[in-house]
KOLZA-6823 format. One record per residue (C-alpha): x, y, z; residue number from 0; residue in three letters. Coordinates in nm, 2 decimals. Each point is the difference from the previous one (the first is absolute). Last residue first. Layout:
<atoms>
+--------+--------+--------+-----+-----+
!     px !     py !     pz !   i !  aa !
+--------+--------+--------+-----+-----+
!      X !      Y !      Z ! NUM ! ALA !
...
+--------+--------+--------+-----+-----+
</atoms>
This chain:
<atoms>
+--------+--------+--------+-----+-----+
!     px !     py !     pz !   i !  aa !
+--------+--------+--------+-----+-----+
!   4.30 !  14.91 !  22.40 ! 219 ! ALA !
!   0.03 !   0.08 !  -0.39 ! 218 ! PRO !
!   0.30 !  -0.21 !  -0.22 ! 217 ! LYS !
!   0.25 !   0.18 !  -0.09 ! 216 ! CYS !
!   0.25 !  -0.17 !   0.16 ! 215 ! PHE !
!  -0.07 !  -0.31 !  -0.02 ! 214 ! GLU !
!  -0.07 !  -0.01 !  -0.36 ! 213 ! ILE !
!   0.34 !   0.17 !  -0.05 ! 212 ! LEU !
!   0.17 !  -0.25 !   0.16 ! 211 ! LEU !
!  -0.13 !  -0.21 !  -0.28 ! 210 ! ASN !
!   0.14 !   0.13 !  -0.12 ! 209 ! LEU !
!   0.30 !   0.12 !   0.12 ! 208 ! LEU !
!   0.09 !  -0.44 !   0.04 ! 207 ! THR !
!  -0.06 !  -0.08 !  -0.37 ! 206 ! THR !
!   0.25 !   0.29 !  -0.05 ! 205 ! LYS !
!   0.22 !  -0.09 !   0.23 ! 204 ! LEU !
!   0.02 !  -0.39 !  -0.16 ! 203 ! ALA !
!   0.11 !   0.17 !  -0.38 ! 202 ! ALA !
!  -0.21 !  -0.30 !  -0.23 ! 201 ! ASP !
!  -0.08 !   0.29 !  -0.23 ! 200 ! ALA !
!  -0.35 !   0.19 !   0.06 ! 199 ! ALA !
!  -0.18 !   0.16 !  -0.27 ! 198 ! ALA !
!  -0.32 !  -0.04 !   0.03 ! 197 ! ALA !
!   0.02 !  -0.04 !   0.30 ! 196 ! ALA !
!   0.20 !   0.43 !   0.06 ! 195 ! ALA !
!  -0.39 !   0.07 !  -0.17 ! 194 ! ALA !
!  -0.20 !  -0.25 !   0.23 ! 193 ! ALA !
!   0.13 !   0.08 !   0.35 ! 192 ! TYR !
!   0.08 !   0.41 !  -0.12 ! 191 ! ALA !
!  -0.41 !   0.02 !   0.01 ! 190 ! ALA !
!  -0.08 !  -0.16 !   0.29 ! 189 ! ALA !
!   0.28 !   0.28 !   0.20 ! 188 ! ALA !
!  -0.04 !   0.23 !  -0.16 ! 187 ! ALA !
!  -0.44 !  -0.03 !   0.16 ! 186 ! ALA !
!   0.10 !  -0.18 !   0.20 ! 185 ! ALA !
!   0.24 !   0.35 !   0.16 ! 184 ! TYR !
!  -0.32 !   0.18 !  -0.05 ! 183 ! ALA !
!  -0.24 !  -0.22 !   0.19 ! 182 ! ALA !
!   0.26 !   0.07 !   0.29 ! 181 ! LYS !
!   0.01 !   0.31 !  -0.07 ! 180 ! LEU !
!  -0.35 !   0.12 !  -0.03 ! 179 ! GLU !
!  -0.03 !  -0.17 !   0.38 ! 178 ! GLU !
!   0.22 !   0.23 !   0.16 ! 177 ! PRO !
!   0.35 !  -0.19 !   0.03 ! 176 ! LEU !
!   0.08 !  -0.02 !   0.43 ! 175 ! GLU !
!   0.41 !  -0.07 !   0.02 ! 174 ! ILE !
!   0.18 !  -0.22 !   0.28 ! 173 ! VAL !
!   0.33 !   0.04 !   0.03 ! 172 ! GLU !
!   0.28 !  -0.15 !  -0.20 ! 171 ! PRO !
!   0.35 !   0.24 !   0.07 ! 170 ! GLN !
!   0.26 !  -0.07 !  -0.31 ! 169 ! MET !
!   0.34 !   0.00 !   0.00 ! 168 ! THR !
!   0.14 !   0.16 !  -0.31 ! 167 ! ILE !
!   0.30 !  -0.15 !  -0.08 ! 166 ! LYS !
!   0.32 !   0.32 !  -0.16 ! 165 ! ALA !
!   0.01 !   0.08 !  -0.35 ! 164 ! GLU !
!   0.36 !   0.01 !  -0.06 ! 163 ! ALA !
!   0.05 !  -0.36 !  -0.16 ! 162 ! ASN !
!   0.32 !  -0.18 !  -0.10 ! 161 ! ASN !
!   0.05 !  -0.14 !   0.34 ! 160 ! ASN !
!  -0.37 !   0.00 !   0.07 ! 159 ! GLU !
!  -0.08 !  -0.22 !  -0.29 ! 158 ! ILE !
!   0.22 !  -0.30 !   0.12 ! 157 ! THR !
!  -0.08 !   0.07 !   0.37 ! 156 ! GLU !
!  -0.37 !  -0.04 !  -0.15 ! 155 ! ILE !
!   0.04 !  -0.34 !   0.00 ! 154 ! GLU !
!  -0.03 !  -0.17 !   0.31 ! 153 ! THR !
!  -0.27 !   0.22 !   0.08 ! 152 ! GLU !
!  -0.22 !  -0.21 !  -0.25 ! 151 ! ASP !
!  -0.13 !   0.12 !  -0.34 ! 150 ! LEU !
!  -0.37 !  -0.11 !  -0.10 ! 149 ! ILE !
!  -0.11 !  -0.28 !  -0.18 ! 148 ! GLY !
!  -0.22 !  -0.10 !   0.25 ! 147 ! LEU !
!  -0.11 !  -0.35 !  -0.08 ! 146 ! GLY !
!  -0.01 !  -0.17 !   0.38 ! 145 ! CYS !
!   0.26 !  -0.25 !  -0.17 ! 144 ! ILE !
!   0.18 !   0.24 !  -0.13 ! 143 ! SER !
!   0.00 !   0.32 !   0.31 ! 142 ! LEU !
!   0.16 !  -0.28 !   0.22 ! 141 ! THR !
!   0.28 !  -0.17 !  -0.32 ! 140 ! VAL !
!   0.12 !   0.36 !  -0.01 ! 139 ! ARG !
!   0.04 !   0.03 !   0.36 ! 138 ! ARG !
!   0.16 !  -0.33 !   0.06 ! 137 ! LYS !
!   0.23 !   0.08 !  -0.31 ! 136 ! ALA !
!   0.07 !   0.31 !   0.18 ! 135 ! LYS !
!   0.05 !  -0.07 !   0.28 ! 134 ! THR !
!   0.31 !  -0.31 !  -0.10 ! 133 ! GLU !
!   0.13 !   0.24 !  -0.19 ! 132 ! ALA !
!   0.06 !   0.21 !   0.29 ! 131 ! LYS !
!   0.08 !  -0.25 !   0.21 ! 130 ! MET !
!   0.31 !  -0.02 !  -0.33 ! 129 ! VAL !
!   0.09 !   0.32 !   0.02 ! 128 ! ALA !
!  -0.06 !  -0.06 !   0.43 ! 127 ! ASN !
!   0.33 !  -0.20 !  -0.05 ! 126 ! ALA !
!   0.26 !   0.14 !  -0.25 ! 125 ! LEU !
!  -0.06 !   0.31 !   0.17 ! 124 ! GLN !
!   0.11 !  -0.16 !   0.34 ! 123 ! GLU !
!   0.34 !  -0.22 !  -0.16 ! 122 ! GLY !
!   0.04 !   0.18 !  -0.36 ! 121 ! LYS !
!  -0.18 !   0.20 !  -0.29 ! 120 ! LEU !
!   0.18 !   0.07 !  -0.34 ! 119 ! ASN !
!  -0.29 !  -0.02 !  -0.21 ! 118 ! ALA !
!  -0.32 !  -0.17 !   0.20 ! 117 ! ILE !
!  -0.28 !   0.11 !  -0.19 ! 116 ! SER !
!  -0.31 !  -0.14 !   0.13 ! 115 ! VAL !
!  -0.25 !  -0.18 !  -0.19 ! 114 ! LEU !
!  -0.30 !  -0.18 !   0.17 ! 113 ! GLY !
!  -0.23 !  -0.16 !  -0.17 ! 112 ! THR !
!  -0.39 !  -0.20 !  -0.01 ! 111 ! ALA !
!  -0.14 !  -0.32 !  -0.03 ! 110 ! ALA !
!  -0.42 !  -0.12 !   0.00 ! 109 ! ASP !
!  -0.17 !  -0.24 !   0.17 ! 108 ! THR !
!  -0.41 !  -0.06 !   0.10 ! 107 ! LYS !
!  -0.09 !  -0.25 !   0.20 ! 106 ! GLY !
!  -0.33 !   0.25 !   0.18 ! 105 ! THR !
!   0.19 !   0.06 !   0.33 ! 104 ! LYS !
!   0.29 !   0.16 !  -0.21 ! 103 ! ASP !
!   0.39 !  -0.16 !  -0.11 ! 102 ! LYS !
!   0.29 !   0.19 !  -0.08 ! 101 ! ALA !
!   0.40 !  -0.07 !  -0.20 ! 100 ! LYS !
!   0.19 !   0.21 !   0.03 !  99 ! ALA !
!   0.33 !   0.14 !  -0.26 !  98 ! THR !
!   0.34 !   0.14 !   0.14 !  97 ! VAL !
!   0.27 !   0.21 !  -0.21 !  96 ! MET !
!   0.28 !   0.12 !   0.09 !  95 ! TYR !
!   0.18 !   0.21 !  -0.24 !  94 ! THR !
!   0.38 !   0.15 !  -0.12 !  93 ! ASP !
!  -0.01 !  -0.38 !  -0.20 !  92 ! GLU !
!  -0.27 !  -0.18 !   0.04 !  91 ! PHE !
!  -0.02 !  -0.15 !   0.37 !  90 ! LYS !
!  -0.29 !  -0.28 !   0.09 !  89 ! ALA !
!  -0.27 !   0.01 !   0.30 !  88 ! GLY !
!  -0.34 !  -0.21 !   0.00 !  87 ! GLN !
!  -0.24 !   0.00 !   0.27 !  86 ! ILE !
!  -0.34 !  -0.26 !  -0.02 !  85 ! ASP !
!  -0.34 !  -0.06 !   0.20 !  84 ! THR !
!  -0.04 !   0.39 !   0.13 !  83 ! ILE !
!  -0.33 !  -0.01 !   0.06 !  82 ! SER !
!  -0.28 !   0.22 !  -0.05 !  81 ! VAL !
!  -0.41 !  -0.07 !   0.20 !  80 ! GLY !
!  -0.11 !   0.29 !  -0.09 !  79 ! TYR !
!  -0.08 !   0.21 !   0.26 !  78 ! ILE !
!   0.35 !  -0.05 !   0.17 !  77 ! LYS !
!   0.19 !  -0.01 !  -0.34 !  76 ! ARG !
!  -0.15 !   0.40 !  -0.09 !  75 ! LEU !
!   0.04 !   0.14 !   0.40 !  74 ! GLN !
!   0.36 !  -0.10 !  -0.08 !  73 ! GLU !
!   0.03 !   0.14 !  -0.29 !  72 ! THR !
!  -0.21 !   0.36 !   0.00 !  71 ! CYS !
!   0.25 !   0.03 !   0.36 !  70 ! ASP !
!   0.26 !  -0.07 !  -0.18 !  69 ! LYS !
!  -0.12 !   0.38 !  -0.16 !  68 ! THR !
!  -0.09 !  -0.08 !  -0.33 !  67 ! ALA !
!  -0.07 !   0.29 !  -0.37 !  66 ! TYR !
!  -0.28 !   0.27 !  -0.10 !  65 ! LEU !
!   0.13 !   0.13 !  -0.31 !  64 ! ARG !
!   0.05 !   0.35 !  -0.06 !  63 ! GLU !
!   0.13 !   0.16 !  -0.34 !  62 ! LYS !
!   0.17 !   0.31 !  -0.13 !  61 ! GLY !
!   0.34 !  -0.29 !  -0.07 !  60 ! GLN !
!  -0.03 !  -0.13 !   0.36 !  59 ! PHE !
!  -0.19 !   0.11 !   0.33 !  58 ! LYS !
!   0.02 !  -0.26 !   0.23 !  57 ! ILE !
!  -0.31 !  -0.06 !   0.13 !  56 ! ILE !
!  -0.05 !  -0.22 !   0.32 !  55 ! GLN !
!  -0.15 !  -0.31 !   0.13 !  54 ! PHE !
!  -0.13 !  -0.25 !   0.33 !  53 ! PRO !
!  -0.02 !   0.25 !   0.17 !  52 ! GLN !
!  -0.09 !  -0.05 !   0.31 !  51 ! THR !
!  -0.34 !   0.17 !   0.04 !  50 ! LEU !
!  -0.09 !  -0.12 !  -0.36 !  49 ! PRO !
!  -0.10 !  -0.34 !   0.15 !  48 ! ASN !
!   0.01 !  -0.29 !  -0.28 !  47 ! LEU !
!  -0.24 !  -0.26 !  -0.08 !  46 ! GLY !
!   0.06 !   0.10 !  -0.38 !  45 ! LEU !
!  -0.26 !   0.12 !  -0.11 !  44 ! SER !
!   0.03 !   0.27 !   0.33 !  43 ! GLN !
!   0.26 !   0.09 !  -0.08 !  42 ! CYS !
!  -0.02 !   0.17 !  -0.33 !  41 ! PHE !
!  -0.36 !   0.17 !   0.12 !  40 ! LYS !
!   0.26 !   0.15 !   0.22 !  39 ! ASN !
!   0.24 !   0.13 !  -0.19 !  38 ! PHE !
!  -0.24 !   0.06 !  -0.29 !  37 ! TYR !
!  -0.25 !   0.25 !   0.28 !  36 ! MET !
!   0.39 !   0.15 !   0.08 !  35 ! VAL !
!   0.07 !   0.11 !  -0.40 !  34 ! LYS !
!  -0.33 !   0.09 !  -0.02 !  33 ! GLN !
!   0.02 !   0.22 !   0.31 !  32 ! GLU !
!   0.41 !   0.14 !  -0.10 !  31 ! GLY !
!  -0.22 !   0.07 !  -0.41 !  30 ! ASN !
!   0.15 !  -0.35 !  -0.18 !  29 ! MET !
!   0.10 !   0.07 !  -0.34 !  28 ! LYS !
!   0.47 !  -0.08 !   0.11 !  27 ! SER !
!  -0.20 !  -0.33 !   0.04 !  26 ! ILE !
!   0.13 !  -0.18 !  -0.26 !  25 ! ASP !
!  -0.05 !  -0.35 !   0.02 !  24 ! GLY !
!   0.06 !   0.02 !  -0.39 !  23 ! ASP !
!  -0.30 !  -0.13 !  -0.18 !  22 ! LEU !
!  -0.26 !   0.04 !   0.24 !  21 ! VAL !
!   0.14 !   0.22 !   0.17 !  20 ! LEU !
!   0.07 !   0.22 !  -0.25 !  19 ! ALA !
!  -0.32 !  -0.07 !  -0.17 !  18 ! LYS !
!  -0.19 !   0.07 !   0.32 !  17 ! ILE !
!   0.16 !   0.31 !   0.05 !  16 ! ILE !
!  -0.02 !   0.13 !  -0.35 !  15 ! GLU !
!  -0.39 !  -0.06 !   0.02 !  14 ! PRO !
!  -0.05 !   0.28 !   0.29 !  13 ! ASP !
!  -0.20 !  -0.05 !   0.25 !  12 ! ILE !
!  -0.36 !   0.20 !   0.01 !  11 ! ALA !
!  -0.18 !  -0.21 !  -0.27 !  10 ! SER !
!  -0.20 !   0.11 !  -0.30 !   9 ! ASN !
!   0.33 !  -0.10 !  -0.21 !   8 ! GLU !
!   0.07 !  -0.33 !   0.10 !   7 ! ILE !
!  -0.42 !  -0.07 !  -0.06 !   6 ! THR !
!   0.08 !   0.17 !  -0.37 !   5 ! THR !
!   0.25 !  -0.20 !  -0.09 !   4 ! GLN !
!  -0.12 !  -0.30 !   0.11 !   3 ! LEU !
!  -0.34 !   0.08 !  -0.18 !   2 ! GLU !
!   0.21 !   0.03 !  -0.29 !   1 ! ASN !
!   0.19 !  -0.28 !   0.02 !   0 ! MET !
+--------+--------+--------+-----+-----+
</atoms>
């Protein structure tokens, strides 16, 4: 533990950045270059094209988190061979719930739900709400089966309605870091990985972030 602590203290990256990312998925402590690098590495690790902006950033309760756009889930379905195998909808009082089941090219299966309020809705508004629930379920199951425990674009509207902070658009670009900084990132990531893995819960997002951190901070 002392060796890990020393590694973190001697690295160029603030260990609070690693802690916030691993535990909360929060990138607010990163500077602009680090955010762009993380964005590009995240896309690269999933085989996504960063120029299509498959992720955006939502600012909420003092934290910044990536969320998946429509382009993200569409690319993931193609890359991982995800097919929606079943769709079931049901009304529960003032809400409508859709359950979507999916299967990827390896045979893995998963299911997720999409829930919307239909209180006082009629005609076209009701039809749009039902379609939104279906879209939400399809996108959520796509993210889930691909191992991404992050928000989807269809879930952001609910957050934004209760949040005055605006979304942040991430413009990807290529940034070449000095070799000494790459090494410092690698050292910090290794230390963070060991510390977090020792206390890891069963959260899928934490596992994804830890794996990504190793790739993100790996020297070229």
